[in-house]
C-alpha positions in Angstrom: 0.1 0.0 -0.2 1.4 3.3 -0.9 1.9 6.3 1.7 -0.5 8.4 -0.4 -3.2 5.8 -0.2 -2.5 5.0 3.6 -3.0 8.8 4.4 -6.0 9.5 2.1 -8.3 11.9 4.0 -11.8 11.0 4.8 -14.6 12.6 2.7 -15.5 16.3 3.9 -12.2 16.9 5.5 -11.3 19.8 3.0 -14.1 21.7 4.6 -11.9 22.2 7.6 -9.3 23.8 5.8 -10.8 25.8 3.0 -8.3 27.1 0.7 -5.4 25.9 2.7 -6.5 22.3 1.7 -3.3 21.6 -0.4 -1.1 22.5 2.6 -3.0 20.4 5.0 -2.6 17.3 2.4 1.2 18.1 2.1 1.7 18.2 5.9 0.0 14.8 6.2 2.4 13.5 3.6 5.5 15.0 5.3 4.0 13.3 8.7 3.6 10.0 7.1 7.2 10.1 5.6 9.6 12.3 7.3 7.6 12.1 10.5 8.0 8.4 10.6 11.5 8.4 9.5 12.3 10.9 12.4 10.3 9.2 15.1 7.8 11.9 15.4 5.1 9.5 14.9 4.9 5.6 14.7 4.4 3.7 11.7 1.1 2.3 12.9 -0.3 5.7 13.3 0.0 6.5 9.5 -3.4 4.7 8.5 -5.2 6.7 11.0 -3.3 9.9 10.7 -6.2 11.9 9.5 -8.9 10.8 11.8 -6.9 10.2 15.0 -4.6 13.3 14.7 -5.1 15.7 11.9 -9.1 16.0 12.1 -8.9 15.5 15.7 -7.0 18.9 15.8 -8.7 20.7 13.0 -12.3 20.5 14.5 -11.2 22.9 17.3 -10.1 25.7 14.9 -13.4 27.5 14.9 -12.9 28.1 18.8 -9.9 30.3 18.0 -10.4 34.2 18.1 -9.6 36.0 14.9 -5.9 37.1 14.7 -5.1 35.4 17.9 -1.7 34.7 19.2 -1.5 31.2 20.0 1.2 28.9 21.9 1.4 25.3 21.4 3.4 23.9 24.3 5.2 20.4 23.8 4.1 20.6 20.2 6.0 17.7 19.1 5.4 16.8 15.5 3.1 20.1 15.5 -0.1 18.8 16.8 -2.4 20.7 17.0 0.0 24.0 16.4 0.7 23.2 12.6 -2.9 22.0 11.9 -4.1 25.2 13.4 -1.7 27.4 11.7 -2.3 25.9 8.2 -6.3 26.1 8.8 -6.1 29.8 10.1 -3.5 31.9 8.5 -4.8 34.9 10.4 -3.4 33.6 13.8 0.1 33.9 15.0 1.2 30.6 16.1 4.4 29.7 18.3 5.3 26.3 18.8 7.1 25.6 22.0 9.2 22.4 22.0 12.3 21.6 24.0 13.9 18.8 22.0 16.3 19.7 19.2 15.4 16.8 16.8 11.5 17.9 17.1 12.6 21.5 16.5 14.6 20.5 13.5 11.7 18.6 12.2 9.5 21.5 12.5 11.8 24.0 11.0 12.0 21.8 7.8 8.0 21.3 7.9 7.3 25.0 8.2 10.0 26.0 5.4 8.4 23.3 3.2 4.9 24.3 3.7 5.9 28.0 3.4 4.0 29.0 6.6 4.8 32.7 7.5 2.5 32.7 10.5 4.7 30.3 12.7 7.5 30.8 15.1 9.4 27.9 16.6 10.7 28.3 20.1 13.1 25.8 21.6 12.1 26.0 25.3 10.3 24.2 28.0 7.0 25.9 29.0 8.3 27.0 32.3 11.2 28.9 30.6 9.2 30.5 27.9 8.6 34.2 28.4 5.7 34.9 26.0 2.2 35.7 26.9 -0.7 34.5 24.5 -4.4 34.9 23.7 -4.7 31.0 23.4 -2.4 28.3 25.0 -2.8 24.9 24.1 -1.4 21.5 24.7 -2.2 17.8 23.3 -1.2 14.6 25.0 1.5 16.3 27.1 0.7 15.9 30.7 -2.2 15.4 33.2 -4.3 18.7 33.6 -2.8 19.8 37.0 0.8 19.6 35.8 0.0 21.1 32.5 -1.7 24.0 34.0 1.2 24.6 36.3 3.2 24.9 32.9 1.1 26.8 30.9 -1.0 29.2 33.0 1.7 31.8 33.0 1.6 31.9 29.5 -1.9 32.9 29.2 -2.5 36.6 28.7 -5.4 38.4 30.6 -8.6 37.7 28.9 -7.1 34.5 27.4 -7.8 30.9 27.5 -5.8 27.7 28.2 -7.3 24.9 25.7 -6.0 21.6 26.9 -6.9 18.8 24.4 -8.0 15.7 26.4 -9.6 12.5 26.1 -12.6 10.7 27.9 -10.7 11.2 31.2 -11.2 15.0 31.2 -13.8 15.2 33.9 -11.6 13.2 36.2 -8.6 15.3 35.4 -10.4 18.5 36.1 -11.6 17.1 39.6 -8.0 16.0 40.3 -6.7 19.5 39.3 -9.4 21.4 41.3 -7.2 22.2 44.3 -4.5 23.6 42.0 -7.2 25.7 40.0 -8.6 27.0 43.4 -5.1 28.1 44.3 -4.6 30.0 41.1 -8.1 31.6 41.3 -9.5 29.9 38.4 -13.3 30.1 38.3 -14.3 29.5 34.5 -13.5 26.0 33.5 -15.5 24.0 31.0 -15.2 21.0 29.1 -16.3 21.1 25.4 -16.7 18.6 22.6 -15.8 19.4 19.1 -16.4 17.9 15.8 -18.6 15.0 14.3 -15.8 12.5 14.5 -16.2 8.8 15.5 -14.7 10.3 18.7 -15.3 13.8 19.1 -12.4 16.0 20.3 -12.6 16.9 24.1 -11.2 20.2 25.3 -10.9 21.5 28.8 -11.1 25.2 28.6 -9.7 27.3 31.3 -10.1 31.1 31.0 -8.0 33.7 32.6 
């Protein structure tokens, strides 16, 4: 089976990317080739790359404010950061990633895709000095630890969008003592998309 066949997007996926559809397809191709070769994703992820990864991220795009500054903490292969940056050229995306091999991969992908709205910061979240309208992370850490790292990066009036799975309610409860100490009062669990498994996001507003 060819790589292009393995990564064929499901019907209707192009709606989420509009006139950036060609870039989205190219990113999928790079993930399934360079990404596998560099250890960014496992080879077993390739057949489910669209449903489990790209669309899982893309369905959250409508939640992003226009022209927002966004940071993706621990972005890895660029999920969700590069997906969001492709789908929304109006946002300014910063990919925060401490590991050099991942940063090198991201730099090559951004150059290949010709993205002008992406910056890459080789840094841990707790060492990164920026403040953003939206801070996000996907599959990085439990919510309490993630909030400790990310909350200082959220600008006044901004929001932390923590992409989680079915354990989101339990993680919110476990993080309650920390959230109380931070003075957080606006926490909600939202679902996005009409996928087989909708994307669950814990939204913590400052």
